[in-house]
C-alpha positions as CSV (number, residue, x, y, z in Angstrom):
1,X,135.8,112.8,77.4
2,X,136.9,110.6,80.4
3,X,140.2,108.5,80.8
4,X,138.0,105.3,80.3
5,X,136.5,107.1,76.8
6,X,139.3,107.8,75.6
7,X,140.9,104.2,76.4
8,X,137.5,102.4,75.2
9,X,137.8,104.6,71.5
10,X,141.6,103.6,71.5
11,X,140.2,100.1,71.9
12,X,137.5,100.1,69.2
13,X,140.0,101.5,66.5
14,X,142.6,99.1,67.2
15,X,140.0,96.2,66.2
16,X,142.3,93.7,65.0
17,X,145.6,95.3,65.6
18,X,144.5,95.5,69.6
19,X,147.6,94.3,71.6
20,X,145.7,91.7,73.5
21,X,143.9,89.6,70.7
22,X,146.6,89.3,68.6
23,X,148.7,88.1,71.4
24,X,145.2,85.4,71.9
25,X,144.3,84.9,68.6
26,X,147.6,84.8,67.2
27,X,149.8,83.4,69.3
28,X,148.8,81.8,71.7
29,X,146.7,79.2,68.9
30,X,150.7,77.7,67.9
31,X,152.3,75.7,69.9
32,X,154.7,77.9,73.0
33,X,156.6,77.5,75.6
34,X,157.5,80.5,78.7
35,X,159.1,82.9,79.0
36,X,159.8,84.6,82.6
37,X,161.2,87.9,82.3
38,X,161.3,87.6,86.2
39,X,161.7,92.0,87.0
40,X,159.5,94.5,88.3
41,X,157.1,97.3,87.0
42,X,157.5,98.3,83.2
43,X,159.3,101.5,84.1
44,X,162.1,100.7,82.3
45,X,164.4,101.9,79.4
46,X,163.9,99.0,76.9
47,X,167.2,98.1,74.3
48,X,168.3,95.8,72.1
49,X,171.9,95.2,72.0
50,X,174.3,93.7,69.8
51,X,177.0,92.3,71.4
52,X,180.3,90.2,70.0
53,X,178.1,87.3,71.4
54,X,174.1,87.9,70.2
55,X,171.1,90.1,70.6
56,X,170.5,91.3,74.1
57,X,167.3,92.7,75.1
58,X,168.7,95.5,78.0
59,X,165.2,96.0,80.0
60,X,167.0,98.8,82.7
61,X,170.0,97.3,84.3
62,X,169.4,93.1,83.2
63,X,170.7,91.5,80.4
64,X,168.4,89.5,78.7
65,X,170.8,87.0,76.3
66,X,168.1,86.4,72.7
67,X,169.2,84.1,69.8
68,X,168.3,86.8,67.3
69,X,167.1,89.9,66.7
70,X,163.3,88.9,66.1
71,X,163.3,87.5,69.4
72,X,164.8,90.0,70.8
73,X,162.3,92.8,69.4
74,X,159.4,90.0,70.3
75,X,160.4,90.3,73.8
76,X,160.8,93.8,73.9
77,X,156.9,94.6,73.7
78,X,156.4,92.6,76.6
79,X,159.0,94.0,78.4
80,X,157.7,97.7,77.6
81,X,154.7,96.3,78.7
82,X,155.8,95.2,82.1
83,X,154.5,90.8,80.9
84,X,156.4,88.9,84.1
85,X,155.8,85.1,81.6
86,X,154.6,85.6,78.5
87,X,153.9,82.1,75.5
88,X,157.0,82.4,72.6
89,X,156.6,79.8,69.8
90,X,158.0,77.4,69.3
91,X,159.3,77.6,65.2
92,X,161.5,80.4,65.0
93,X,160.1,81.2,61.1
94,X,157.5,82.7,62.9
95,X,158.5,84.9,65.7
96,X,159.3,88.0,63.1
97,X,155.9,88.1,61.7
98,X,154.6,87.9,65.2
99,X,157.5,91.1,66.3
100,X,156.4,92.9,63.4
101,X,152.4,93.0,63.9
102,X,153.5,93.5,68.2
103,X,155.5,96.2,67.7
104,X,153.3,98.1,64.9
105,X,150.2,97.6,67.5
106,X,152.1,98.8,70.3
107,X,153.2,102.0,68.4
108,X,149.8,102.5,66.9
109,X,148.1,102.5,70.3
110,X,150.5,105.3,71.4
111,X,149.8,107.2,68.8
112,X,145.9,107.3,68.8
113,X,145.8,108.3,72.0
114,X,148.2,111.5,70.9
115,X,145.2,111.8,68.0
116,X,142.4,111.0,70.4
117,X,143.7,113.3,74.0
118,X,145.2,115.9,70.6
119,X,143.2,118.9,72.7
120,X,144.1,117.9,76.0
121,X,146.5,118.1,78.7
122,X,150.5,116.0,78.5
123,X,149.1,114.5,82.1
124,X,145.1,113.2,80.8
125,X,147.5,111.3,77.8
126,X,150.3,110.4,80.0
127,X,146.7,109.0,81.9
128,X,145.3,107.5,79.2
129,X,148.4,106.1,78.2
130,X,148.9,104.4,81.5
131,X,145.7,103.1,81.7
132,X,145.7,101.7,78.3
133,X,149.5,99.8,78.9
134,X,147.7,98.9,82.5
135,X,145.0,96.7,80.7
136,X,147.0,95.2,77.5
137,X,149.2,93.8,80.9
138,X,145.5,92.6,82.8
139,X,144.9,91.1,79.3
140,X,148.0,89.4,78.7
141,X,148.6,87.6,81.7
142,X,144.6,86.6,81.8
143,X,144.7,85.6,78.4
144,X,146.5,82.0,79.4
145,X,148.0,81.5,82.7
146,X,151.9,81.1,82.0
147,X,153.4,78.1,84.3
148,X,157.2,78.1,85.5
149,X,157.4,74.6,85.9
150,X,154.4,72.4,83.4
151,X,152.6,69.8,85.1
152,X,152.4,66.7,85.2
153,X,149.3,65.4,84.3
């Protein structure tokens, strides 16, 4: 079994729970605003912190203020993927449910990597994981280019 074979099997097993599919079919169909991380790479530690000023998403050493826990959970999935920009729904009542779906998809994908490649080495599982993350990030970036400044036309 190759990395591509394992990746293809995981994607098929996820089906409708494939993270880019959720992003395209559930999030981008809503009215959204863009959020730019301005972070380099995805290998940073991601932590949600509760402070006296509210909820913060800590990515590496950078702290990003979030309006609530649901938004921090939502953004943490994309920060783990290393996305530069994502769409965030305006309707705050939908963010919590979408964050649940995105986190579930993320952790299920990681569990499937361990399940599909359990007979392989840790290095193989790491390559599969890295390949999947890169593919998910690429598909999210392709889904709808998030503009830094909206066009006036």
